Every structure is written in C-alpha cells, then in structure tokens.
Steps between C-alpha positions, in 0.01 A plus 500: 500500500850524351827485695828652383854502635617863510784726603845395612477128428405562135762771460782295648404186306540702180835632625626163619539664841436308824161560661344369819144634527197486275214748483167428335215712369147367460275642227122457489443396861334638811614466863218254571607280207856496630387391845281227352813369325675479839714815478552682829447881497783708649480839326392809688515768229407272210408131460807278531470130574733220602495179300371217723804280426795715384409805718608722210317832452223532244366853444181587316559715192457863597535860395608784725447876531711759680299671776764632744879561526738213568510136401192424714291766330319271257152358467468159337226354286457126447236340281465197273491758217854627565720370217852363522633795298336745743658323795845495336475870415518600866842333540820702519727374220426335169723204590274442802180524293522163323261214581522128426207258483493131593621400152794737509348757263611855577283811511718807456290809417764759596816378325672332792673238286629768265640694797664183634675462165599868504604477867274791597320575825202693364178606673168361377296822514493851640327355807852399602543850643220448753696262723829630652609149601563436132807723515653253741380194308647618171829583671503151654430331166780707347732365770378142449532488122794736445731208423261396222526842339169647614465878525211727599324642194555878472127578509459283810789676674337833409175379653683397817642853522149636458380291795774650717435856379126466562557416866356148475831356628444692824215259577716187491456288812822413682426127512452487121821694442697257714332200338615605153836629624581179687404289198722718281792437738472130412515553124812461287550876454348697791704803396273528194202536736665804659599639160138480380374687804763765439414536130132572571590733791339266754802464730435832667139405569553142611854485643621861544786384723665349193449800275869597488590155366823474701461129569362391160845408364570292811154344472561407135835343587353296785199386295741345251690311769235401756148358449411564866220760506587609855863565405385688190272715717785570742715613207231743388494652849876566524471877451248537785559536873353252747220744582425554131491124439268455794266775375503359146413152625229626733336703223497214249426225756829326421544181710721520807760254370560715190527812715735347756737362236513836321582685823762242607659512158526876517673475836746236378597652165756743649694194614532406132594844379834507679786260554364212706580577865631183659515627856311246720316774685377657178376165371323428829332841503381447143355158586325642804358804320347275232345266759700215345500286813121493528411511129781325312289424191410864442863592568616262227245643259622849588857396415379354171328829420809706584719269297268526199492879529874551554636197307744438786508167678777557755290681765231231476756228554637663814164590650350158428807324636495726803139407573580128468793531742288687755217247467744224595530652847278308741323734746451201729876472546512863614220442751668184633818702551310710753427814294162660572314820422715779362814289542348242264459762227853631549648150475289414193629810323858424604478148356343627180780754454755226565366263233467784250876542509513187283381700197712808570874537427729500801564872461134565570466282807493803725151636529385830641172336600479425870280206606259706708156402374323212334462563123235229455 
C-alpha cells in the first residue's frame, strides 16, 4: 500500500500559493485493508475513507468510464492493480495531476510541472470532454491564477467549446454550477471566470441572463475594488430586473442572502445615478423601502455595493447618517407620550422626518411627505 498527496496541495506548493486542504490517493490497497488500518469509509460512488486522526480524505486509486450524460454519468473501477499514473490520468488539468510521496518525490506523468513553468492550464487527456463541470473548474482556475500569468491552453479552450457544442453543458446540475461560480466570486479575478465562459460559448447555456454582457464592465470594476463575493454578485446582476434576479437565483439555487442583496442594490442604484436628493421625506422613503430599520446590516452592505458600483460616497453618507439619526429615536418615549395604534406610527414618522432635517440644507426643510403612515 502506497499513499500519495495529490491535487491542489501539490500544485499550490509548487506555485508558492496558499493552500488549506490535502487530498490523498492510496495505491495497492483494498477497502478491507483500509478499514483494518482504522480508516472510516464514507464514499458512496467509489471508496473514499477518512483518516482516523486527521479526518482527511483518502481515496483508493481508480479509473473511470463514461456511461451517461452529465458529470454523474461515470462508472468507477478500483483495484489494487490500478496504478498511480492511471489514477492521475482521469484528472482535469496537468497541474492537478502531480503526486508527491512521503519523501517529497514527485510523480508527474503528464507534464504538470512544465505547464506550471509555462503558466498553462492544459487538459490531461481527451477524457476531459466527458465531464461538463470541467468547463467551470478551468474557468475558476483561470480566475484564481490570472495574476500569476496563467492562461487556458488553446487546445483546452477548443475542447471546452466542444463540450458546449455537444450539449454536455446542458446536463450541468444547478448546485454544481453555483458551487464553482460562488468559489470563482472569491478569487482575485472573477471577471476572468466570466470571460472564459464567454470564450467557449458557455454563457448562453449556463447563465443566459448575462449573455448581452451589459454588466461585465461594472462587474470587472467592482471586482478590483471589493473582495466581498456578495457585492461582486450584486454588481453582476445590475442589468437585470428584480424578477430576473429572482429567477436567476432560483434556477441556480443561489443563497437567499446573495439574492436579497442583489435585488436591494438594484433598487438603490437609481439613488446614486442622480444628484443626491436631500429631502427628508425622500431619505425616509428610501430607508423604509430597503427595510433599513429592521435589517440595518444588510442595508449597510447594500450601500457598500452601490458605492463600489457607482464610485460615489455622498449618497451612502446621507443614507447611513439618516438611519443613525432615526435609530436614536426611542419608541418608548412615543408610547409614554400617549401615542397608540395609528397615531403612534404617525408620530414616529413625524419625528424621523424632523431629525432628518439635520442632514438636509435649510432650503430643503419643506417636505411634500405627509406623516400619514408608519414607514417601519
């Protein structure tokens, strides 16, 4: 039984890039041998075991064969006779097909080190085309290592286009798309992820809502200024309506907090695309429409997103200050003054409008908004 460190940890050690997880492959062993050594089986489709102490994953060396469309359409074969080179051959990119033994000796049958030197993302074999998820993985690696000079090899990009043209990309599962997409949003250059999908004609298959590319320039600008993946996602959604954002998120199983921020940002952006209105009533209506009184943290994040997209700070300053002034009003004082029911709401709104005058010039103190209903 031989154990090798494989995949991302080996790749990133060679690159001097930070890594956090280790994956292991075991050659020459059977499931029963692994269990006798104390490893705990967890794999359903193929034998994967957890180390009894570190809880890291150890997979038996295996080969695979395409039997149906989609990334789940594979049958796997494990045996003590499966070699390390055979196991590495099923991997997506040459830079991910390097193994390291306990003494630090590298096994690199497919030129991964050479491609690291050349800064190339190159597929290991033609079997690459059998798994549509690899389109997304290559695009994500391109986003991760763009600052190091990595590019997708021309023949690999051609193979990615072939996957799309063949219809394999139609079988992508929404959860896998979002998993790779969300990880790409956390990389240094997420805009490269989108560019890769566009180059292999995958955007129309995977994210047709973004096919016109209207928000890509905004997305690129925001990615350079904000590391927040939720703000980056909101920037990418700026050309869509609230209904379109909701449909996009529902189709790709995007988490609710990403969806809500994108929709709130879209509603707030018009405030940034005109001269900042300082009328107290306008500010109060904006705070109320964004649910700022009940969800101040999301409201602040929405302002941060709008500021990153528009590069204007003034509206954020006034809205944030307006929220702080309104939060200083004690509802208990209103109740103690004898206001109840609808009268309570009217008085709360009147007091909020009054304190908001502090951030509006005297010429704007008159407001067309009548304190008739509670905006909270």
